TORGUPA-238603 format. One line per field, with one value per atom (N, C-alpha, C, O): residue number from 1; residue in one letter; atom name; x negated, y, z negated. Coordinates in pm, 1 decimal. Last residue first. Example, Ala and Ser with C-alpha at 12.3 -4.5 7.8 and 13.67 -1.06 7.14 Angstrom:
<atoms>
k	2,2,2,2,1,1,1,1
r	S,S,S,S,A,A,A,A
a	N,CA,C,O,N,CA,C,O
east	-1285.0,-1367.0,-1290.0,-1340.9,-1319.0,-1230.0,-1320.0,-1423.6
north	-225.0,-106.0,3.0,113.8,-569.0,-450.0,-330.0,-331.9
up	-708.0,-714.0,-787.0,-803.9,-780.0,-780.0,-780.0,-846.5
</atoms>
This chain:
<atoms>
k	62,62,62,62,61,61,61,61,60,60,60,60,59,59,59,59,58,58,58,58,57,57,57,57,56,56,56,56,55,55,55,55,54,54,54,54,53,53,53,53,52,52,52,52,51,51,51,51,50,50,50,50,49,49,49,49,48,48,48,48,47,47,47,47,46,46,46,46,45,45,45,45,44,44,44,44,43,43,43,43,42,42,42,42,41,41,41,41,40,40,40,40,39,39,39,39,38,38,38,38,37,37,37,37,36,36,36,36,35,35,35,35,34,34,34,34,33,33,33,33,32,32,32,32,31,31,31,31,30,30,30,30,29,29,29,29,28,28,28,28,27,27,27,27,26,26,26,26,25,25,25,25,24,24,24,24,23,23,23,23,22,22,22,22,21,21,21,21,20,20,20,20,19,19,19,19,18,18,18,18,17,17,17,17,16,16,16,16,15,15,15,15,14,14,14,14,13,13,13,13,12,12,12,12,11,11,11,11,10,10,10,10,9,9,9,9,8,8,8,8,7,7,7,7,6,6,6,6,5,5,5,5,4,4,4,4,3,3,3,3,2,2,2,2,1,1,1,1
r	L,L,L,L,A,A,A,A,S,S,S,S,R,R,R,R,N,N,N,N,I,I,I,I,W,W,W,W,D,D,D,D,K,K,K,K,P,P,P,P,S,S,S,S,T,T,T,T,V,V,V,V,R,R,R,R,L,L,L,L,D,D,D,D,T,T,T,T,A,A,A,A,L,L,L,L,R,R,R,R,L,L,L,L,A,A,A,A,R,R,R,R,E,E,E,E,E,E,E,E,G,G,G,G,L,L,L,L,A,A,A,A,A,A,A,A,I,I,I,I,L,L,L,L,R,R,R,R,E,E,E,E,C,C,C,C,A,A,A,A,E,E,E,E,R,R,R,R,I,I,I,I,K,K,K,K,G,G,G,G,T,T,T,T,I,I,I,I,A,A,A,A,G,G,G,G,H,H,H,H,G,G,G,G,W,W,W,W,G,G,G,G,D,D,D,D,L,L,L,L,A,A,A,A,R,R,R,R,Y,Y,Y,Y,I,I,I,I,E,E,E,E,P,P,P,P,H,H,H,H,E,E,E,E,F,F,F,F,G,G,G,G,P,P,P,P,M,M,M,M
a	N,CA,C,O,N,CA,C,O,N,CA,C,O,N,CA,C,O,N,CA,C,O,N,CA,C,O,N,CA,C,O,N,CA,C,O,N,CA,C,O,N,CA,C,O,N,CA,C,O,N,CA,C,O,N,CA,C,O,N,CA,C,O,N,CA,C,O,N,CA,C,O,N,CA,C,O,N,CA,C,O,N,CA,C,O,N,CA,C,O,N,CA,C,O,N,CA,C,O,N,CA,C,O,N,CA,C,O,N,CA,C,O,N,CA,C,O,N,CA,C,O,N,CA,C,O,N,CA,C,O,N,CA,C,O,N,CA,C,O,N,CA,C,O,N,CA,C,O,N,CA,C,O,N,CA,C,O,N,CA,C,O,N,CA,C,O,N,CA,C,O,N,CA,C,O,N,CA,C,O,N,CA,C,O,N,CA,C,O,N,CA,C,O,N,CA,C,O,N,CA,C,O,N,CA,C,O,N,CA,C,O,N,CA,C,O,N,CA,C,O,N,CA,C,O,N,CA,C,O,N,CA,C,O,N,CA,C,O,N,CA,C,O,N,CA,C,O,N,CA,C,O,N,CA,C,O,N,CA,C,O,N,CA,C,O,N,CA,C,O,N,CA,C,O,N,CA,C,O
east	-10552.2,-10448.6,-10324.5,-10246.6,-10801.2,-10775.1,-10610.7,-10574.8,-10797.8,-10718.8,-10730.9,-10680.0,-10892.2,-10752.1,-10735.9,-10656.9,-11119.5,-11120.9,-11018.1,-10974.4,-11245.6,-11193.0,-11159.6,-11175.2,-11525.7,-11493.2,-11385.4,-11393.5,-11580.5,-11609.9,-11564.0,-11566.6,-11638.7,-11524.3,-11458.4,-11351.2,-11693.5,-11796.9,-11642.2,-11538.0,-11502.5,-11574.7,-11598.9,-11522.0,-11555.9,-11619.5,-11626.6,-11734.4,-11251.8,-11297.7,-11433.0,-11481.1,-11074.7,-11087.2,-11195.2,-11261.8,-11026.0,-11153.6,-11144.3,-11254.2,-10872.4,-11042.3,-11137.3,-11259.7,-10646.4,-10786.2,-10864.9,-10949.9,-10599.1,-10654.9,-10614.7,-10568.8,-10575.0,-10673.9,-10703.9,-10805.7,-10348.5,-10439.4,-10631.6,-10753.7,-10140.4,-10200.9,-10365.3,-10452.2,-10212.2,-10197.2,-10245.7,-10363.9,-10035.2,-10175.7,-10210.0,-10255.0,-9784.7,-9914.2,-10056.1,-10137.0,-9670.3,-9735.0,-9791.9,-9852.4,-9828.9,-9753.2,-9772.1,-9875.9,-9901.6,-10012.1,-9928.3,-9932.9,-9715.3,-9771.0,-9884.3,-9962.9,-9568.0,-9523.8,-9612.9,-9557.6,-9777.5,-9684.2,-9621.0,-9621.6,-9808.4,-9959.5,-9907.2,-9983.1,-9569.7,-9569.5,-9737.3,-9745.7,-9561.1,-9475.2,-9541.4,-9565.3,-9789.3,-9770.8,-9602.8,-9571.4,-9655.1,-9833.3,-9806.1,-9809.4,-9457.2,-9369.8,-9554.9,-9575.9,-9578.0,-9508.3,-9471.5,-9460.3,-9786.1,-9816.3,-9743.6,-9800.7,-9518.0,-9625.5,-9686.5,-9659.9,-9313.2,-9327.6,-9443.8,-9462.4,-9427.9,-9329.6,-9427.9,-9546.4,-9402.9,-9512.6,-9390.4,-9326.8,-9356.9,-9294.4,-9410.3,-9498.5,-9546.2,-9489.4,-9434.3,-9488.5,-9550.3,-9581.7,-9546.8,-9527.2,-9561.6,-9414.3,-9479.5,-9450.3,-9867.3,-9750.7,-9656.9,-9681.0,-10139.6,-10022.6,-9911.2,-9827.0,-10302.3,-10336.9,-10201.3,-10186.7,-10142.3,-10105.8,-10191.6,-10189.6,-10261.6,-10113.0,-10125.5,-10115.6,-10517.8,-10455.2,-10391.8,-10350.2,-10492.1,-10494.9,-10467.9,-10419.9,-10330.2,-10288.9,-10361.9,-10296.3,-10715.5,-10559.5,-10369.5,-10314.5,-10790.8,-10825.5,-10699.1,-10620.4,-10689.6,-10704.0,-10720.1,-10661.8,-10709.5,-10584.6,-10686.8,-10744.0,-10891.7,-10877.3,-10731.1,-10661.9,-10732.4,-10817.1,-10722.2,-10633.0,-10735.7,-10588.2,-10710.3,-10809.0,-10829.6,-10827.9,-10765.6,-10721.1
north	9311.7,9340.5,9318.9,9413.4,9171.0,9314.9,9394.8,9491.2,8894.1,8974.4,9132.4,9208.1,8867.3,8869.0,8934.2,9026.5,9002.9,9006.5,8981.6,9043.4,8864.9,8898.5,8894.7,8785.4,8744.1,8933.9,8932.6,9035.1,8504.0,8567.4,8744.6,8827.1,8477.3,8398.9,8460.2,8457.8,8752.2,8669.2,8582.6,8648.0,8864.7,8874.6,8736.3,8641.9,8868.6,8898.1,8888.6,8902.9,8703.1,8642.3,8697.6,8605.4,8875.6,8715.4,8674.5,8594.9,9120.3,9114.9,8989.3,8944.6,9006.1,9069.1,9080.9,9067.2,8988.1,8865.6,8875.8,8788.0,9265.2,9113.4,8990.2,8906.8,9366.5,9353.2,9279.1,9257.5,9230.1,9164.3,9301.7,9289.8,9307.4,9113.2,9090.9,9004.7,9604.2,9527.6,9390.9,9358.9,9592.9,9592.9,9578.3,9463.8,9439.4,9398.7,9431.9,9363.3,9648.1,9508.2,9426.9,9338.6,9921.4,9885.9,9683.6,9618.7,10151.3,10037.1,10039.9,10114.9,10239.5,10278.8,10265.9,10359.7,9918.1,10073.4,10179.3,10231.5,9812.6,9769.3,9900.9,9935.1,9937.6,9942.2,9894.8,9920.1,9928.0,10033.0,10029.3,10114.1,9573.0,9696.2,9820.4,9830.4,9637.8,9542.6,9647.5,9766.0,9704.1,9816.8,9728.7,9799.8,9513.1,9729.5,9770.4,9847.6,9313.2,9314.3,9443.0,9470.8,9423.4,9356.4,9329.9,9325.5,9450.0,9596.3,9556.9,9613.3,9209.3,9283.4,9364.1,9353.8,8837.6,9048.0,9088.0,9065.6,8665.8,8769.4,8923.9,9027.5,8363.4,8472.4,8520.7,8463.9,8274.6,8267.5,8348.9,8456.7,8320.6,8162.9,8159.7,8053.3,8584.5,8487.2,8313.7,8214.2,8624.6,8708.8,8644.3,8654.7,8623.0,8496.9,8530.2,8460.9,8845.2,8752.0,8615.7,8535.8,9006.7,8995.1,8932.3,8938.9,8959.4,8862.1,8899.5,8813.8,9007.2,8812.1,8847.7,8831.3,9272.4,9202.8,9081.9,9041.8,9307.2,9377.6,9261.3,9158.5,9239.8,9148.3,9193.4,9100.3,9480.0,9302.8,9246.6,9218.6,9759.1,9634.1,9528.6,9508.5,9943.5,9908.7,9760.3,9672.6,10248.4,10072.1,10038.2,10125.5,10431.9,10460.7,10235.8,10165.8,10470.1,10485.3,10438.8,10399.2,10674.0,10541.9,10573.2,10687.9
up	-11703.1,-11728.9,-11764.8,-11777.7,-11762.5,-11747.0,-11777.9,-11845.4,-11758.9,-11876.5,-11867.8,-11950.5,-11564.5,-11567.7,-11691.5,-11711.2,-11362.4,-11500.3,-11482.6,-11385.5,-11014.2,-11101.1,-11284.0,-11338.5,-10966.7,-10919.9,-10981.3,-11049.0,-10916.1,-11086.2,-11102.0,-11193.3,-10641.4,-10722.7,-10895.9,-10956.5,-10448.6,-10540.3,-10601.8,-10597.4,-10152.7,-10325.9,-10414.6,-10432.9,-9919.4,-9881.5,-10080.0,-10137.8,-9906.2,-9846.5,-9909.4,-9975.3,-10125.7,-10113.4,-10043.5,-10109.6,-9881.0,-9987.8,-10045.1,-10012.2,-9708.0,-9677.6,-9769.1,-9767.8,-9802.5,-9782.9,-9745.3,-9730.5,-9890.5,-9977.2,-9959.5,-10037.6,-9597.3,-9694.1,-9873.2,-9938.9,-9564.1,-9413.6,-9538.6,-9528.1,-9712.6,-9664.5,-9623.6,-9636.6,-9586.8,-9720.4,-9724.5,-9736.8,-9281.6,-9319.3,-9506.4,-9507.8,-9344.3,-9220.8,-9313.4,-9375.7,-9468.6,-9537.0,-9485.8,-9546.5,-9543.9,-9476.2,-9480.2,-9492.9,-9688.1,-9622.8,-9509.7,-9412.2,-9869.5,-9814.4,-9740.4,-9726.6,-9965.2,-9882.1,-9847.5,-9750.7,-10036.9,-9955.2,-9789.5,-9671.2,-10273.1,-10189.2,-10089.7,-9996.1,-10417.7,-10429.6,-10259.8,-10170.9,-10387.3,-10373.5,-10301.0,-10180.7,-10635.8,-10481.4,-10423.8,-10434.9,-10886.4,-10792.6,-10651.5,-10551.1,-10906.1,-10879.2,-10815.5,-10722.0,-10972.5,-10858.6,-10773.7,-10654.3,-11200.1,-11098.7,-10934.1,-10825.1,-11371.7,-11343.9,-11166.2,-11060.0,-11269.0,-11363.3,-11272.3,-11151.0,-11040.5,-11170.2,-11184.7,-11159.8,-10824.2,-10882.3,-10963.1,-10943.7,-10758.7,-10836.6,-10878.4,-10942.7,-10479.4,-10600.2,-10677.5,-10653.1,-10184.0,-10224.7,-10419.7,-10478.5,-10131.1,-10068.7,-10095.2,-10028.8,-10162.6,-10189.3,-10093.4,-9973.1,-10221.2,-10257.5,-10235.1,-10292.1,-10242.6,-10135.6,-10127.4,-10034.9,-10415.9,-10231.3,-10172.9,-10050.0,-10684.9,-10626.1,-10431.3,-10343.5,-10584.6,-10583.1,-10580.3,-10465.6,-10576.6,-10495.7,-10453.7,-10347.7,-10846.5,-10752.1,-10647.1,-10630.4,-10970.1,-10995.4,-10856.6,-10797.6,-10960.4,-10831.2,-10811.4,-10721.0,-10891.7,-11011.2,-10914.3,-10807.8,-10599.2,-10699.1,-10807.1,-10742.3,-10483.1,-10522.1,-10600.7,-10653.1,-10299.2,-10402.5,-10374.0,-10326.0,-9943.8,-10036.0,-10158.4,-10096.5,-9656.4,-9745.6,-9829.9,-9832.8
</atoms>
């Protein structure tokens, strides 16, 4: 099982391909995709979105 990433990474993956994701967040997303494979990483992000409360993400932490 991979370690947990910052919630903002999963949030970016949930919108992967729909917006301009740049900088450190993009690098972290690409590392996670390389480690898990694109399908699994995107599915994980979707699962987290569905099971997480709306206020779970602290946007100022990154």
